[in-house]
C-alpha positions as CSV (number, residue, x, y, z in Angstrom):
1,M,19.0,-87.1,-44.6
2,L,20.9,-83.9,-45.3
3,D,24.6,-83.8,-46.2
4,G,27.0,-81.7,-44.1
5,L,27.0,-78.7,-46.5
6,T,23.2,-78.5,-46.6
7,S,23.0,-78.8,-42.9
8,L,25.5,-76.0,-42.5
9,Q,23.5,-73.8,-44.9
10,V,20.2,-74.6,-43.0
11,I,22.0,-73.7,-39.7
12,D,23.4,-70.5,-41.2
13,Q,20.0,-69.5,-42.5
14,H,18.4,-70.1,-39.0
15,L,21.2,-68.0,-37.5
16,V,20.5,-65.2,-40.0
17,D,16.8,-65.4,-39.4
18,S,17.4,-65.4,-35.6
19,Q,19.7,-62.4,-35.9
20,A,17.1,-60.5,-38.0
21,A,14.4,-61.3,-35.4
22,L,16.8,-60.2,-32.6
23,D,17.6,-57.0,-34.4
24,S,13.8,-56.3,-35.0
25,A,13.1,-57.0,-31.3
26,N,15.9,-54.6,-30.3
27,N,14.5,-51.9,-32.6
28,R,11.1,-52.3,-31.1
29,M,12.6,-52.2,-27.6
30,D,14.4,-48.9,-28.5
31,R,11.2,-47.4,-29.9
32,L,9.3,-48.5,-26.8
33,G,12.0,-47.1,-24.6
34,H,11.8,-43.7,-26.4
35,R,8.0,-43.8,-26.1
36,M,8.3,-44.5,-22.4
37,D,10.8,-41.6,-22.0
38,E,8.4,-39.3,-23.8
39,L,5.5,-40.5,-21.6
40,R,7.6,-39.9,-18.5
41,R,8.5,-36.4,-19.7
42,K,4.8,-35.6,-20.4
43,T,3.8,-37.0,-17.0
44,T,6.4,-34.9,-15.3
45,D,5.3,-31.8,-17.1
46,Q,1.7,-32.5,-16.1
47,Y,2.7,-32.9,-12.5
48,R,4.7,-29.7,-12.7
49,N,1.7,-27.9,-14.2
50,L,-0.6,-29.4,-11.5
51,A,1.8,-28.3,-8.8
52,R,2.0,-24.8,-10.3
53,E,-1.8,-24.6,-10.4
54,R,-2.1,-25.8,-6.9
55,L,0.5,-23.3,-5.7
56,D,-1.4,-20.6,-7.6
57,D,-4.6,-21.7,-5.9
58,L,-2.9,-21.7,-2.5
59,S,-1.4,-18.3,-3.2
60,A,-4.8,-17.0,-4.3
61,K,-6.4,-18.4,-1.1
62,H,-3.6,-16.7,0.9
63,V,-4.3,-13.4,-0.9
64,I,-8.1,-13.8,-0.4
65,G,-7.5,-14.5,3.2
66,R,-5.4,-11.4,3.6
67,L,-8.1,-9.4,1.8
68,D,-10.7,-10.8,4.1
69,K,-8.6,-9.8,7.1
70,T,-8.2,-6.3,5.6
71,D,-11.9,-6.1,5.1
72,H,-12.6,-7.1,8.6
73,A,-10.1,-4.6,9.9
74,A,-11.5,-1.8,7.8
75,L,-15.1,-2.6,9.0
76,S,-13.8,-2.7,12.6
77,L,-12.2,0.8,12.1
78,L,-15.4,2.1,10.5
79,N,-17.4,0.8,13.5
80,Q,-15.0,2.4,15.9
81,K,-15.2,5.7,14.0
82,K,-19.0,5.5,14.0
83,A,-19.0,4.8,17.8
84,A,-16.5,7.6,18.4
85,T,-18.6,10.0,16.3
86,E,-21.8,9.1,18.1
87,E,-20.0,9.6,21.4
88,L,-18.6,12.9,20.3
89,E,-22.0,14.0,19.1
90,T,-23.5,13.0,22.4
91,D,-20.8,14.9,24.3
92,I,-21.4,18.0,22.1
93,A,-25.2,17.8,22.6
94,Q,-24.7,17.5,26.4
95,G,-22.2,20.3,26.4
96,V,-24.5,22.6,24.4
97,N,-27.4,21.8,26.7
98,S,-25.4,22.4,29.8
99,M,-24.1,25.8,28.7
100,P,-25.7,28.7,30.4
101,L,-27.6,31.0,28.1
102,T,-26.4,34.6,28.3
């Protein structure tokens, strides 16, 4: 059996050991918390970059869509010009043929 002083020393040592283990656990928790914060920042940055790329993609599609519409409009105008030119040439040919020769 332990005397009172030895028992007190054993209890004090257990308290010191427990406090050291608690301090170590707190330090690990702090490091893990910092690591989690860093991972959250990286994840947020990755989502931001993904959103930026997606917006760039959408913008590109919008620009491509506008270019396609412009191409279609230009082709339509060229077809209208061709039809008008053919009609004018026909009118000219008919006019020349219907003119009296003098």
